C-alpha positions in Angstrom: 37.2 14.6 23.6 33.8 13.6 22.2 32.8 9.9 22.8 31.8 8.3 19.6 28.8 6.0 20.3 28.3 2.8 18.4 24.7 2.0 17.4 23.9 -0.1 20.5 25.1 2.6 22.9 23.4 5.3 20.8 20.0 3.6 21.2 20.5 3.4 25.0 21.6 7.0 25.2 18.6 8.2 23.2 16.2 6.3 25.4 17.8 7.6 28.6 18.0 11.2 27.6 15.1 12.0 25.3 12.7 12.9 28.2 15.0 15.8 29.1 14.4 17.3 25.7 10.6 17.0 25.5 8.2 19.8 26.6 6.9 19.7 30.2 3.5 18.3 29.0 5.2 15.0 28.2 7.3 14.6 31.4 5.0 12.0 33.0 5.5 9.7 30.1 8.2 7.0 29.6 10.6 6.3 26.8 10.9 2.7 25.5 13.0 1.0 22.8 10.9 -1.2 20.5 11.1 -3.2 17.3 8.4 -2.0 14.9 7.2 -4.5 12.3 7.7 -2.7 8.9 7.6 -3.6 5.3 10.8 -5.4 4.3 11.8 -5.9 7.9 11.5 -4.5 11.5 13.1 -1.2 12.5 14.4 0.0 15.8 12.3 2.8 17.2 11.9 4.9 20.3 8.4 5.5 21.6 7.3 7.8 24.4 4.1 6.8 26.1 2.5 5.8 29.4 3.5 2.3 30.7 3.8 1.0 27.2 0.2 2.1 26.3 -1.2 4.8 24.1 -0.3 6.1 20.7 3.2 7.4 20.0 5.0 8.5 16.9 7.8 6.1 16.1 11.2 7.8 16.3 13.2 5.6 14.0 16.7 5.2 15.4 18.5 3.8 12.3 17.9 7.1 10.4 18.8 9.2 13.5 22.1 7.2 13.9 23.0 8.2 10.3 22.4 11.8 11.3 24.5 11.4 14.5 27.4 10.0 12.4 27.6 13.2 10.4 29.2 15.1 13.3 28.7 12.9 16.4 26.6 15.7 18.0 24.1 13.8 20.2 22.6 17.0 21.5 21.6 18.0 18.0 20.0 14.6 17.3 18.1 14.6 20.6 16.7 18.0 19.8 15.6 16.9 16.3 14.0 13.7 17.8 12.1 15.8 20.4 10.9 18.2 17.8 9.6 15.3 15.7 7.8 13.8 18.6 6.2 17.0 19.7 5.1 17.8 16.1 3.5 14.4 15.6 2.3 13.3 19.1 -1.2 14.8 18.7 -1.6 13.4 15.2 -0.6 9.9 16.4 -3.3 10.1 19.1 -6.0 11.1 16.6 -4.8 8.5 14.2 -5.0 5.7 16.7 -8.3 6.8 18.3 -10.1 7.9 15.1 -10.9 11.3 16.6 -10.5 13.9 14.0 -10.6 11.2 11.3 -14.2 10.1 11.9 -15.8 6.8 12.7 -15.2 3.5 11.1 -17.0 4.4 7.9 -14.7 7.3 7.4 -11.6 5.3 8.1 -12.7 2.6 5.7 -12.7 5.2 3.0 -8.9 5.6 3.5 -8.0 1.9 3.3 -5.8 1.1 0.3 -3.6 -1.7 -1.0 0.1 -1.9 -1.0 2.3 -4.5 -2.8 5.1 -6.2 -0.8 7.7 -8.9 -1.4 6.5 -12.1 0.4 9.9 -13.5 1.2 11.1 -10.3 2.8 7.9 -9.9 4.8 7.2 -13.3 6.3 6.9 -11.9 9.9 4.7 -9.0 8.8 2.4 -11.3 6.8 1.8 -13.4 9.9 0.4 -10.3 11.6 -1.5 -8.6 8.8 -4.4 -9.6 6.5 -3.0 -10.2 3.0 -3.9 -11.6 -0.4 -1.7 -13.1 -3.1 -1.2 -11.2 -6.3 1.1 -13.0 -8.8 4.3 -13.6 -7.0 3.7 -10.7 -4.6 1.4 -10.1 -1.7 -1.2 -7.4 -1.2 -1.4 -5.9 2.3 -3.8 -3.2 3.5 -2.9 0.2 4.8 -4.8 3.2 6.0 -3.5 6.4 4.4 -4.6 9.8 5.7 -3.4 13.1 4.3 -1.6 15.4 6.8 -2.5 18.8 5.4 -0.1 20.6 7.7 2.9 18.5 6.6 1.8 18.2 3.0 2.2 14.5 3.0 0.5 11.2 3.8 0.5 9.3 7.0 0.1 5.5 6.7 -0.1 2.5 8.9 -0.4 -1.2 8.1 -3.7 -2.9 9.1 -3.1 -5.9 11.2 -5.2 -8.8 12.6 -5.3 -7.0 15.9 -6.6 -3.7 14.7 -8.7 -4.7 11.6 -12.0 -4.4 13.5 -11.2 -0.7 13.9 -11.4 -0.5 10.1 -14.6 -2.4 9.7 -13.2 -6.0 9.9 -11.0 -8.1 7.7 -13.8 -9.4 5.5 -14.4 -6.0 3.9 -10.8 -4.8 3.5 -10.2 -6.0 -0.1 -13.4 -4.4 -1.4 -12.9 -1.2 0.5 -9.3 -0.9 -0.7 -10.2 -1.6 -4.3 -12.9 1.1 -4.3 -10.6 3.6 -2.6 -7.4 3.1 -4.7 -8.0 5.7 -7.3 -9.3 8.4 -5.0 -6.8 8.0 -2.2 -3.6 6.9 -4.0 -4.2 9.2 -7.0 -2.4 6.9 -9.5 -0.2 8.3 -12.3 0.8 6.7 -15.5 3.6 8.9 -17.0 4.4 7.8 -20.6 7.3 9.4 -22.5 7.2 10.0 -26.3 9.2 6.8 -26.9 6.6 4.8 -25.0 8.7 4.2 -21.8 6.9 5.2 -18.7 6.3 5.0 -14.9 3.4 3.8 -12.9 3.2 5.4 -9.5 1.0 7.7 -7.5 0.8 11.4 -6.6 2.6 10.9 -3.3 5.4 8.6 -4.7 4.6 6.4 -1.7 3.9 2.7 -2.2 3.1 3.8 -5.7 3.6 0.3 -7.3 0.1 -0.5 -6.1 -1.2 2.0 -8.6 -0.9 -0.9 -11.1 -3.8 -2.5 -9.3 -6.1 0.5 -10.0 -8.6 -0.5 -12.7 -7.8 1.1 -16.0 -4.3 2.4 -15.2 -2.3 -0.2 -17.1 -4.8 -0.1 -20.0 -4.4 3.7 -20.3 -0.6 3.3 -20.2 -0.5 0.6 -22.9 -2.9 2.7 -25.0 -0.5 5.7 -24.8 2.5 3.5 -25.5 0.7 1.7 -28.4 2.1 -1.6 -27.1 1.8 -4.3 -24.5 4.0 -3.5 -21.6 6.8 -5.1 -19.5 6.7 -3.9 -15.9 9.8 -3.7 -13.7 9.5 -2.7 -10.1 12.2 -0.1 -9.4 11.0 0.0 -5.8 7.8 -0.3 -3.8 7.0 3.2 -5.0 6.8 2.6 -8.8 6.8 0.3 -11.8 8.8 1.2 -14.8 7.0 0.3 -18.0 8.7 -0.7 -21.2 6.8 -1.3 -24.5 7.3 -4.9 -25.7 7.8 -3.6 -29.2 11.0 -1.9 -28.1 12.9 -4.8 -26.4 12.8 -8.5 -25.9 12.6 -10.1 -22.5 16.2 -11.5 -22.6 17.6 -8.1 -23.4 15.5 -6.5 -20.7 16.8 -9.1 -18.1 20.3 -8.3 -19.2 19.8 -4.6 -18.7 18.4 -5.3 -15.2 21.5 -7.3 -14.4 23.8 -4.4 -15.4 21.8 -1.9 -13.4 21.6 -4.0 -10.2 24.1 -1.7 -8.5 21.5 1.1 -8.6 18.7 -1.1 -7.2 16.8 0.2 -4.2 17.8 -0.6 -0.6 16.2 -3.6 1.1 13.8 -1.2 2.7 12.4 -0.2 -0.7 12.8 -3.5 -2.6 9.7 -5.0 -4.1 10.6 -7.6 -6.8 13.2 -8.5 -9.5 10.6 -10.3 -11.6 9.6 -9.0 -15.0 5.8 -8.6 -15.4 3.7 -8.3 -18.6 0.6 -6.4 -19.3 -1.4 -7.7 -22.3 -3.9 -5.4 -24.1 -5.7 -8.4 -25.4 -6.5 -9.9 -22.0 -6.3 -6.7 -19.9 -4.3 -8.6 -17.4 -0.9 -8.4 -15.7 1.1 -11.6 -15.4 4.6 -12.8 -14.5 6.6 -12.8 -17.7 9.8 -14.1 -16.0 10.3 -14.7 -12.3 13.3 -12.9 -10.7 16.1 -14.8 -9.1 15.0 -13.7 -5.6 11.3 -14.6 -6.3 11.6 -18.1 -7.6 
């Protein structure tokens, strides 16, 4: 009979057994359970490194436990975790050391902004440079395209590693200059004027609203000032003010709360306003969780 592991036992078993599934080149390393500071809260991860030092891909255990609960096949999950580690270990090393990515100047060209909820990220904001934006906070991330995987790799810049990216003083200017090129913002406007502000990668795409000219172009296409509602950290939904009043919009948001993103993806329940006259985004009405 298969023993069904609860989450605590699952984490321990993963730590104790992962080394037996890794290629021989990693046999002199050690597995360690860690809490990784992440946007909207820390996550349990397994890392494989030497005496707690060196770069390692984070093997996130909450996601793997969901996989395990599909059929309680720990062997299958361990094999998947080992494949993930082997596929990403070399990249993690280059990412941490800068080799293959270039020197500081090259890395500074990959620094961008991300918007986060301040109340859900108090611990992260203690460790990372940040800047207030309306009722949100801007943090800085380095994003590098992984051509082999066809996606982006990203990491939050912290006080401890900021010098590697040219120092904290220059982060805001670098990130603003890089936003359009790295994030590749998209303003998708439907014939009725409704739309979405995001980026090509659909990854922390709400920050596309910070790109100069993006909201202006969206409002021009919609022929209206815009309300903005964060459906997640990955996008803002835009609603022409000519179509709906703020009270009706708040009522609609209350009805659809059941489809809100998980805590991991949550950004804000405030309603924001972009004005064509001022070319500015403001808080039209603070959300219950933001006030």
